[in-house]
N, C-alpha and C positions, 0 to 999 in steps of 0.2 A: 738513362733515365727510359723506360719505358712506356710510351702513351698509346695507350687504348682507344681506338675509334668505337664510340659507340654509336649504334643507330637512333636515330631520331624517334622519339614514342609518337606513335601513330593516335590521332588526334582521336577522341571519343565523339559519336555520333549525336550530334546535338535531338535533345529531348523536348519536343513538344509542351507546353502548358496547357493542357484538355481540362476543362471545370469537370467534378465527377459528374457522371450521367444519375440523372435522377429516374428512379424506378417510377413506371407509369401507374396512375394512382388508379387502384380496382374501381372497377365499375361500382356502385350504391345500389346496396341490394335492393330487391324490390319492394315495398312495405306494403303490406295487405291493408283492404279499406279498413278493417275493423281495429288497427292500430291506429291508423289514421283517427278514427273518430274517436277509439278512446284517448289520446292525446288532444286532441280538441277539445273533449268535454274537461279534462283534469287543467285547459289553461284557464287561470284568472280572467275575469273581463271586466275591464275600467267602466263605470258607469257614470254617468252626466252630473247627475246628481242623487247621492253627496257624495260622489268621489267614493266611492267604495268597490271593494272586491267582492264579488261571491265567486262558490265552487260547486261544481255539482260532484259532492262525495259518492251518491249510487244513483243508480237510473231512477229520476224521479223527484231526487232529494237535495238539495240546495243548502250552500253554507253560506247564511248570507248573515250580516252584521245586525243589530236587534234594533239601532238605529234606524239601518234603512225600513226593517219591516214596521215600525210603528211610527213612520211618517207614512209610509206607504197606505197603511190604515186608515192614519187619521186625514190624511188629504183627501180620500176616495169615500169619505163618510160623513163630509161637511152638512150639518142640519142646521138650519138657519132659524133664526128665530121671526114667529109672525111680528112685526112692526112696522107696519106701514102707516106714516102721517100725514103722507098728502099727495098730490099727485104723480110723485114718481115711486110711488106705491103700486101705481097702474103697470108703470112697466115693470116694475118687480114681479107681480102676478104674469106678464105674460111672459116669462122664460120658462113658466112652469107647463105652456101649452103646446102642443105638436111641432108647431113652426117653430122654437127653440130648443126645447127638450132638454131642459138641465140634470134630467136624469142621467144623464151621459157622464154627468161629471159626480153625480155621488150626492148631490143637494139638493133636490127635490125632495124630502122629507121635513117641511117646515111644522116647526114644534109650538105649540101656543106657553108652553110652562117656558121659563128660562133656564131650570133644573135639567132638561132634555134639550139641551140648545150648544151648540158649538161657533154657530156664528152671527150676529148682529147684524144685521143688513139694516143700517138707518136711511128710510127713504120717505124723504120729505122736512120740509121745515120744522126746528126744534124750537119753541117755545122756551120762555122761562119758568114757565108751570109745570110742563113735560121735563125741563131738564133733570130735576131732582128725581121724579120719576125712572126716566131713563138710567141714571145713575143705580139707582135699587136693583132695576131688574137688571143692568151688569154685574152688580156685586152677586147676586144670585144663579151666575152662570159658574158651570162649573169650566176650571183648569185642564188644558190650555184652551181660551176662548179667544174670538177672533172679531175686529168690527171693520165692517165696511161703510165708508160714507159715500151716500151715493147723492148726487145731487151737487150744485153751487150751493143751494141752502143750507142745505148741512155741513157743506166744508166752509162756509165763512157768512151766512146770512143771506147770500144770493139778491134778489132784489130790496129786501126786507133789512138789508146791510145799515146799518145806525139806529135802527128802531127800538124802542125801549121794550118791547114784548121778543124779541128773536135774538135767541142765541147766536153771537157770532162765529158759529166753531166748533161742532162737538168735541174737539181733540182739546177743549179748557178744562175739561171733567172725565173724559174718560178717552184712553191712549185708541189713535187710529192705524188700523194695519195698511188698509189699502183707499185711494182718494178718487174718486169716479167724479172728473168734472161733468158739466152738462147741465142743461134746464128744458126738459130733464134727460136723463142719458138715455139712450135705447137699450134694449135686453140683449144684444149682443154686447154692448159696451160692457155690461151687469156679469155677463158669461166670459169676458176677459179678466174682468176683476177678480173671478173666482179660479182663474187658470194663475195667475199671478199669486193670488193666494194660496194655491196647490204649490208652487214653485218655492214660495218662502217658507211652508212648514217643510218640506224635501232639504232645505237648507239647514235647518234647526237641529240642534243637537238635542235629543229626545232624552237620552239617562244621562243623568248626571252624579258622579260621585258624591262621596262623604262629603268633600269640600267646597261640593256644589260648584263643581266647574264642568 
């Protein structure tokens, strides 16, 4: 038997496992200032109140929810009714002077008629004889209407609490939106109450559907 001696096979060279080469990221194309401004204009912006989005459709034209527009118009044109009953009315009159300038908030137009007023600022002691008159004036105000109770006498009777002739709080017969404590509250406290009322109006839903929700 013939034996053939074969030469050993040559060892193959080892191949190192190298990660695939990642092509370099191309440099970003420069964006012109006009394109940047256009992208910023079309980006929705979230508002604090009432958490709505608005968008600039065209230069000078904003797309805004109707609730936001109606709330902005209502809170910026609050017409109080002339309803001063006692010493707190002096502080209410002071907010119309140049020192306090309630016109900055659009609430300087005091109306003598309830049919032209939006907010009733009850300033002063409310007696049992005045209570039905006050309720009648409140009913004659058009919706939406708001009430600010100014002073401790209006909120809880004040120093006349328990008296036979004083109402122990006007919230017994009219709904109150803002309470201002003090005897009497300062004019800046009334301005603070008007600002809180404006925030409350901003959070309200202005348009209701057919189901009333």
